[in-house]
N, C-alpha and C positions, 0 to 999 in steps of 0.2 A: 490545406494541411496547416495546422497550427503548431508552432514551435514553443517550447518552454523557455523561460528566461535563461536557464542554464545552457540550453542549446544555442541560443542567440549569443550569449557571452562567449561560448566556445567558438562560434563562427567568427565573431569579431576579433578574438585573440589570434585565431589562425590567419585571418586576413592581415592583421597588424604584423605578424611575424613574416608573412609573405612579402608585404610591402617593404619591411626593413631589409629583407634579403635582396630584393630587387634594387633598392637604393645602394646597398653595399656593392652589388655586382656592377652597377653602372659606374660608381666611383672607381672601383678597381680597374675596370676595362678602360676608362678614360685615362687613368694614370699610366696603365700599360701602353696605351696607344701613344701618349705623349712621349714616353721613354723610348718607344720603338723608333721614332724619327731620328733620334740621336745615335742609334746603333750603327756600327760599320756595315757595309754592304754584305760581306761574307757571312756575318752572324745573322743578319735579317733573312738571307737566303736559306740558311740552315733552319731557322725557325719556321719559314714558310713551308719548306719540305716536310719538316716534322709535323706541322699542323695538317698538311694534306694527308700524311700517313695516318694520323690520329683520326681524321674525319673518315678515311676509307675503312679503317678498322671498326669504327663506330657504325658505319653503314652496314658492314658485313655482320656485325653482332646483331643489329636490329633486324636484318633480313632473316637470320636463322631463328631468332626468337619470334618473329612474326609468322614464320612458316609453321611453328608448332601450335600456337594458339593466337588467332587474330584478335579475339576479344572475349572477355569474360564479363558478363553482365549479371546483375542480381536485382531481384525485386522481392522485397519482403524476405521470406524464408527460402525462396527458390533461387537457383543460380543456373546459368547456362554458359557453355563454352563452345565457340565455333571454330572450326578448322579452316585454314585458308592461308593465303600468301600475303594478306594485308594490302593487296592492290599493287604491290611493287613488281610482281612477276606474274606471268600468265599461269593459269591453272594447268599443271603438268600431269602426265600420266601417273607419276608416283603419288601425287596428291589424290587423284581419282581412286587409285587402288587403296590408299590408306583410308579414304572415306568410305569405300564400299566394303572393305574387309570386315568391319564389325557387323554389318548387316548380313553378310554371307555367313559369318560364324553363328549369328543368332538363328538364321534359317536352318542351318545344319543341326544346331542344337535342338531346335523345336522338332525337326523331323526325327531325330534319334529318340527323343523323349516320347513322341507319339508312337513310334514302333515298339519301344520297350513296354509302354502301357498296354498296347494292343496285345502283345505277347503274354503279358501277365493276365489280362482279362481272358484270353483264350485258354490259358492253362487252368485258370480257376473254373471256367465253364466245363473244361474237359474233366477235371476232378469231380465236379458235381455229377456229370453224366456217367462217369465210371462208377461212382458210388451208387447211383440210382440203378444201374444195370447189374451190378454184382451183389447188391444187398438184398436180403429177404425182408422187405418192409411191407407193412399193410398199406393199401391204397390211400388211406386217410393221412398217412405221413407225408405224401406228396403235396397235399393242400395245406398243410400246417405252416403258418407264417414263421415259426422258429426252426424250420427244417434246415435251412442253410447254416444257422448257428449250431445246430446239432452236428452237422457234418464237419464244421470247422473245429468244434470242440473235440470230436473223435479224432480228427487229423492231428490236432495239437497234443492230445494225450497219447498218441502213438498206437491206437488200436487198428 
């Protein structure tokens, strides 16, 4: 795959920004680490507990977001999303039900549509049969290709 000069420049600028952010983060963390050594024990303990709580909340948030959609991948104009737990939890009964429910709904919908179409076809055939049996038509009318259209036009006009 070949890239244009504009795309290459865009990649380079994005990489430069990322590197600058990494350098800034490293400088900031090193200064914070140096200053943490001079803090009193009670303050450093409160900071440690706060850090543990923040990490626990972050893990909880990542677990809930990972349970809704594990990954979204795209290729060209198409995209796909997969359901799952992201490998952090075993696949539970609720995840199985949530995965199977759309398939069940699709199957029920197709079954209902098939039954409705069969009923419509049966009623159309019954109308044609009733018209054939009750009308006084010449025998040549039954072999005419426009006979069904004739019946439909008569039904639509209300005769």
